[in-house]
N, C-alpha and C positions, 0 to 999 in steps of 0.2 A: 254223163247220164246221172240225173238226180234220183236217188233211191227213194221210192215211195215207202218201202218197208222201214227205212231209217226214219222218215218223217212220222210214220205211225208210232214207232217206238218212242220218239221224242214227245209226241202228244200224250202218250200213255204216262210217261214219266211226269210230265207237267200236271196232268190230271191227278196222279197219285199224290203229288205234293199238296195240291189244294184239298184233297180228301183228308190227308194227315193233319193239315191246319184246322180243318173242321173238327176232327177228333180232339185236338188239343184245346179247342175252344169250348168243348163240352165239359161242364163242371163235374160230371159223373166220373171222368177219368182220374180225378185226383183221389178217388177212394181205392184205386188199385195201383199201388206204388210201382209194382213190376211192369204193368202195362204202360204206365206213365213214362217210366224210364225208357222202355223199348221204343215207344212212339216218339219220344223226344229225340232219341238217337237217330231214328229213321228220318225225322224232320231235318235234323242238323246235316245229315249226309246229302239229302236232296236240296236243301237250302243253298249249299255251297255251289251247286251246278245249275239250278233252275234259271238263273239270270242268263247264262250262256245258251241254255236250251231255248229260252224265249227269244233271244236275239237271233239265233239260227232260224227258228220258225218264222220270225218276221221277215228275214231275208228271203226265205222260200215263198212266203205269201206275196212279197213284192215282186219276185221273179214271175210267179204265176200270173199276177195282174198285168205285168209288162208283156208276157207272152200272149195273153188274151188280146191286149191292145194291138199287138202286131198282127194278129189274125183278123181283127175287126176293122182296123184302120184302113181307110181308102186313100188318104193323102200319102203319096209316095215318100215325101220328105219326112213327115212325122213317123211313118212306118219304119223308115231307115234308121231314124234316131232311136226308136223303140227297140229295134232289133239289136242295135249296138249296146244299148243299156241292158237288154236281156242277156246278151253274151257276157258282159262284164259281171253281172249278178251271178250268172252260172259259174264263172271262174272263181268268184269269191266264195260261193257256196261249196265248190269242190275243194278249195284250199283249206276250208274249215272242217271238212268232213271227218278226217281222222281224229283231230282233237275232240270233236263232238262224239264220235264213236267210243273214244276212250272213256267218256263220261258215262256211257251206257254199260260198261263192264260192271257186273254186280259186285258191290264191295264185299270183301272177305269178312265173314262173321267175326273173325278174331283181329281184324285190323285195329291198330291202336293199343293192343294189349302188350303187357310185359311177357317175356318168354323164359322158360326154363330150358337150358341146354344140358343134356345128359350125354357124356362121352364115356364109352366103355372100350376096354381092350378086347380085341377079338383074336384072330389068328396071328401068332408071332411072339407069344410069351413076353419076355422082358422088353423086347424092342417095341412091341405094340403098346405096352404100358408107357414107355418113354414118349411114344408119339401122341398118346393121350395128353401128356403134359405139354407137348409142343402145340397141339391144336388148341388146348385151353388158353395158352399164352397168346396164340394168334387171335382168338375171338375176344379175349379181354382187351388186347391192344386195339383191335378194330372198334370195339365198343367205346373205348376211351377217345379215339379219334372222332367218333360220332356223338360225343357228349352224352353217352348212355351210362347209367349207373350199373354197377355189377356187385354181386354178393355171392360168395361161395356158400353153398347149402350143405354139401356132403362130399367127402373125398376119402378114397381108400389108397393111401400111398404105398409104394413098394420100396424095397431097400435101395434100389439103384436110382431113385429120384423120379420115377414115373408114377402112374396111377392105374390101378385096376379099373377104377370108376371115379368120375367126378361129376357133380351136379352144381350148376350155378345159375343164378337169376340175373337176367339183363332187363333193366327197367328203362322205359322211355317210350314216347308215342310212336317212334319209328322202329322199335325193337322187332316187332313181328314182321313188318313189311320187308325189313332188310335181311332177316335171318331165317324165315320160315322154310326156305328151300334148302337149308343146310342138312336136313335130316337124311340119313342113309349111310352106306358103307364108304369109308374113306381109305384108300389103299396107299401105302407108302413103300417106295423102293429106294433103299439106301444101304450103305455098309454100316451095320450097328457098331456102337462103341465096344460092344462085348465080342466082336468078331476079330480073332487074331490073324486069320488068313486073308483078310481083305475081300471076302466074298459079298456079293450083292444079295440082300435079303428082301423079300416081299412080305409085308405085314398088313394087317387091317384093323381099323377101329370103327365103331359105329357111333353116329351122332343121332340123337333124337331131340326134336324141337317140340316143346309143349307150350301152348298158350296158357298163361295164368288165368284161372277161373275164379270168379267171386263165390263166396259161400252160398249165396242165394241161387246160384246157377246149377250147382251139382249137389243133389241130396245124398247125404251119407248118414246112415243109421249108426249111432254109437254102439249098438249091440253087435254090429258086424265087424267091429274093430278089436284087434288084440294088440295091446300096447305094452312094449317091453322097454325098460330103462336099463342102460348099461354104461360101462365106463368107456369113454372114447379111446381109440387106439391110434398109433402112428405119430407122426410129427405133430408138435403143438406145445412142447414144453411140459413143465411139471403138472399144469392144470389138468390136461386130458387124462393123466394117469391117476389122478386122485379123486375126481368128482364124477359121480354117476349122473351126468346130464344128457348123455346121448339118448336118442329116442328111436325105436324101431316100431313102425305101425304095420300090421298085417290086416289087409281087408279080406275077410274070410269069403265073402260072396264072389270076389273076382280072383282071389289068390295074389293080388298085387302086394308087394312089400316095399316100404319106403323107410329109409334111415336118414337121420340128420344128427350131426355131432359137432358142427362148426360154431355153434353159439354156446356161450358159457351157461346160459339159462336153460333149464329143462323146459320151461314154459315156451320160450322162443323156439327151441328145437321142435317141439310138438307142433307149434303153429306153422313153421316152415314145412315140416313133413306133411301136415294136412293139406297145405297149399299144393305141394307136388302131387299128392294122392288125388286131389280134385282134378288137376290137370291131366293126369294119366287116365282117370276114369272118363273124362270128357273126350279125350282122344280116342279111347277104345269105343265109346258109344258112337262117335262120328264115323270111325272106320266100319263098324258094323252096319251103320245106316247106308254108307256108300256101297258096301258089299251087297246089301239087300237090293239096292237100286241098280246093281251091276254097272256102276259108273265110277269105280275107284280108278283114277288115272295114274296116280303116283303114290305108291305106298312107301313109307319110310322103311328102309331095309334094316332088320334087326339081328340078322344072323352073324355078321362079322366074317362071312366067308369071303375068300379072295376073289371068287368069280362074280360076286354080286357087288357092284361098286357104282358110285355116282361120280367119284373123282379120284384121280391118281396124282400123287406127289412124287416126282422122280428127281431125287437129289443129285445124282451124278450129272444129269443133263440140265439141272436148274429149271425143270419143266413142270407145269401144272396143267392137267387136262380135266375138264368137266365133260363127262361122257354123255350127259343128257342133251347138251346144246352144241356139241362138237367145238368146244372152246379150248384153245391151247395157247399158253403164254410161257415165256421163258423169264419169268420174274419171281421165281419161287422164293428167293431169299427175302425180297421185300414183302411178298405175300405173307410169309410166316412171321413177319414183324408187324402184321396187322394192316398192311396196305391192300385191302380186299375190295376196294370200291369198284375197280374195273370189272372184276369177276362178278360181283353182286349186281352191278348195273346190267351186265350181259344176261344174267339169269332173269332179272326183272323184265328186261325188254323181251326176252323169248317167251316168258309166261304171258306177258301182255298181248303179244302177237297171237299166241295160241287162243287166248280168250276172245280176241277180236274175230277170229275165224268162226267162233261159235255164235256170235251175234249178227254176223253179216248174212 
């Protein structure tokens, strides 16, 4: 059965593409740089798929004409040939349906952006802090395998080699699409190195994923900022103990606080801290919008409570379970070494199927 609803959606996409082309052809758009950038981005996204959409619509048109010929033709032999052709066209249209439907999934606004990953220790004390270090290593190795650049923005190390908190930037056009679903509470079950009796402990850390925002996208008034300069602490050699280059920015209006100490330059630390602040403010605005529309489907869990979790890492069994998609695999060792592709692919597939249900 060929979906008329799908055909109507494809016609709308095609029409929208032509309307955007008309906008770009209007000289007046060049006077508004932000509108020009937004329209150019919309055109690029549609341009990559309009050829396939047009091809599918042409197949549908050919099928309709062939069906009409079947209905009108009196000659039995010609009618039989037309029916055979119509059936073949219908099969081809059906085989191309899902790839075409995937093109109709609205692109994520943050697609193609760099991301900040913030990992914080939750329930579990020193063991949670050690697992923050383990997760950071996992993500950094995964990024390396995917040829994504990484940069540590801020870290709060502990005496045992873990971190109370770490923030790092992952750069690359695939950074957001690969990692945006990592936000939430991650639970670990293992025997801590500090446990003398060999008892299994359960700890939790939280991961927050923030899409990097451009300065023009998030307005921040300088009067709302309280900026403190301080001496960096923790590992880092003599430099962090002697130079007051670390920056702490407090955004009075929202209460958000961002620190950055991993650059030697105070100016660079401030720029990085402002980038993180913009991303946090954009995320907060987006969540407030979703809440107002009563359509927030998946909040990033920020509490670090054991009961709230998206994933469990069970070391004694070598098992990883993602509770959102009922995914379980016994490849924990390789996963912690950055071999995350199977899990990430499963998450992407599940998200795509969920979005397909909304457009059908």
